[in-house]
N, C-alpha and C positions, 0 to 999 in steps of 0.2 A: 434629620434635616427637614426643613419645611419651607414652603413658598412664602416669602415675606410680603408684608402689606406696604404698598407704595402710594404716595400722594403726588399728584401733578399740580403744577402751577401754570396757569394760562398767562403767557407773557405778551401775547397779541391775539385779540379775539377777531371773530369773523361772523357777526350776526346774520349777514345775508347768506352765508353758506356757499360763497362763490370761490373761495380760495382753497388750495390743497392744505393739508395739515402737515407740519413738520414737528416731529417728536424729538426733543433735545435731551441727550443723556449727559450725566455729570462725570466728573473725575472723582477719585477717592479723596474725601476731605473737603470738597467744595460744594457749596449749595448751587442749585440750578440757576437761581436768579443772579447770584454774584458772578458765576462763570459765563453765562450767556447774555447777561444784561448789556454789555458793551456792543454786542452784535445785533441786538434787537432793532435798532433804528434802520439797519441795512436790510433786514429780513421781513419786517412787519408789513410792508406794502405787498408782499408776495405770498405770505403764508399765514395761516392760523398757527401760532406757536404754543406748544405745550411742552413744558420741561418737567421731568420727574427727578425726585431726590432719592438718594440711597437711604436705606433705613437709618434712623437716628441722625440724619442730616437734614437741614432745611425744614421743609414742611412734612417730611415723612416720619411716622412714629418709630421708635426704636424697635429693633428685632429682638425677640426673646429666645431664638434658637439659631443655630448655625444654618447656613443655606449654601447651595452650590451655585455656580454660574448659570446652569441650566434652569434652576429654580428662580433665580433672579430674572432671567430672560422671560420665563413663563409669567412672572408677576408683571413685567412690562407689557407683554402681549395682552394680558387680562385688563390692564389699565387702559391700553389703547382701545380695546373693544368697548370699554365703558365710555371712554371719551367720544368715540364715534356714535355710540347709541344715544348718548345724552347731549351731543353737540348739535350745531345747526345742520339742517337738512339741505340738500342740493336745491337749486332753483326750481326743479320740476317736482319737488316734494317726494321723490321716489326713494330717497335714501341719503346717507351722508355724502358730503362733498368729497371728491376723490381727485387725484390720487393721494397716497399717504407716504411720507418720506421719514427717514430717521437719520440723525446725526448725533454721535456720542464721542466723548473725549475720555481717553485713558481707559478706566474700567467701564465707562459708558460706551467706548468703542468696542471693547471686548464683548460687552453685552450685545452690541449690534451684530458682531460676527456670530454670536450664539443664536441670535434671533434669525439671522439668515440661514443658519444650519438647521435649527429646530422648527422654525415657522416660515418656511419658504413661501413667498408670494404675499406675505402680510404687508410688506412695504414695496413700493415701486422703485426704491433706490436706497442704498445705505452708505452713509459717509462715516468712515472709521478714522477718527482724528487722534493723532498723538497716541497711538495704541499699537498693539501687536497681537498675533495669534497665541503668544505665550509671553507673559510679562514677568520678569524676575525669576526667582527660583522658589520652590516650595519651602526650603529651609529658611530663606530670608523672610518670606511672608509669615511663616510660623513664629519666627523670632519677633517680628514686629507686632504680630497679634498678641503675643504673650506680654510684651512690654506695654502696649497701649491698654490692654485689659487691666493690667496691674496699676499703671501710673497715669493713664489718661492721655487724651489726644494732644495736650500742650507739649508733650515730649516730641511731637512730630513737626512743630512749627518751624524751628530753625532749619532743619533739613529740607522741609518742603519749600521754604523760601528760596533755597539754593537750587532745588531741582525744578521747580515750577516755572521760573521766569528767566528770560534771557538777561545777560548782564546789562545793568542800567535801567531795567524796566521799573523796579520798585521806586527808584529815585524820580523817574519821569512820571509815573502814574501811581502815586502813593495811595490814593483812595481806592482804586481797583484792587491793588495788591492787599491792602489792609482788609478790605471786605472779604476777600477769599480766605485769607489767613484767619480771620475772625470766625468764619464758618467752621474751619477746621478745628479751632480751639474749642468751639462750643459743641462739636459733634459728640454723640453718645459713644463712650469708649468701647462698650461691648459690641455695638453695631459696627463700629469701625473694625474691630477685631474679626467679626463675622465676615465682613467684606474681604479682609485679608485672607481668611480661610478659603473663600470662594476663588480668589486669584491664585492661591497655592495649588488648587486642583484644576485650574484652567489650562488647557493646551489643545488648540484646534489645528496645529500645524499640519498634521497628517490628514485632516478632514476638510481643509479649505475647499477642495474641489467640489464638495457637496453644496457649497453656497452658490446658488445660481442667480440670485438677485444682482442687479448692477451695483458695483462697489467702487467708491472712491476712497483710497487710502491716502490720507493727508497728514504730512509730517511737518514738525518744526525743525528747521535746519540745525538749531542749537539744542535740541532735545537729547539729553544724555540718558533718559529713562527708556524712551522708545525712539531710537534714532531713525533717520530716513530709510536705512536699509530694511527696517521692519515693514515700512509701508510698501516698499518694493516687493518684499516677499508676499505680502497679502495680495497685492495686485496681480502678481504672477500666479498665485495659488488658486484664487477663486475663478469661477467660470467666466465672469465678465468683470474685469477689474482694470482700474487705472490708478496711477499714483501721481502725487504732486507734493511740492515742498514749499513751505513758507520761510523765506530767508530770515525774517526778523523774529521768529517765534521759537520758544523752547517747548514746554510741555502743556501749556494751556492756551492754545492758539486762538480760540474765540475771544478770550479776554485780552491777550497780548496784541493780536492783529485782527481786530474784528471786521474791518472793511475788507481786507484781503481774503479772510476766511469766508466771509459771506459771498464775495464775488465768485470764489471757486465753487461754493455750494450751489449758487444759482446757475453757473455754467454747467455743472454736472447734472443737476436735477431737471434742467430743461431751459434751453435758450429762450423759449416762449415766455418764461417767467420774467425775463428781463424787460419784456415789452408790455407786460400786463399792467394795467392801471385800474384803479378802483375809485369810485366816487366817494 
């Protein structure tokens, strides 16, 4: 196994270096821009927004070897350090603007937990969205990886359309849903299979107590993949956790309920952000 190479996309910049940075993590099969784009208008006034893509998805190059969740988290940590080093400096010129926050969906949320476990203190707060400390079973992930590697990611479109969205969402928001499903269809099949392999080996249930960063576990009430009980388990298992549920969302909360998701993130990361204004 090896640490994959990831690419970040800046969704909201901060030339003055006065805003904290929020790192946005993807779900499996979705591109960062498609997943988080609907939430950007509600977050851009408060954060510099940088979203990373899984290997072979969106802006990131395909992976050539299998990787573990720990290696994926290490790749995100390296990307974050690069963003901080090359990004805007604070008003006093002494270093990057702080603090630094993280919000990830599904596999991106699992990476957030892994980051909290392996890289404590890198983030001032972690939002774990529509995710769990263990997602699915190793057997199911291995079977999906084998299918996708052989037949491609279009095999996952119909099932993902059912799992990702609450009933009626596709009909009400066809452009958002189509954009997400298009990214899935265009994803590199071997990279997708590698991500399935990482999920097959991921299980932090017995190690959540080692995560000491503040954690918000945010669930979609209609999520059959990672139901609200999983968010409750995360919040109860980490050192400093809380849980919340979005009534209208299933598995892709930032795309399905962008305003409500953003409000919960702002409430969690700091009430002062709600009052921050920028010229």
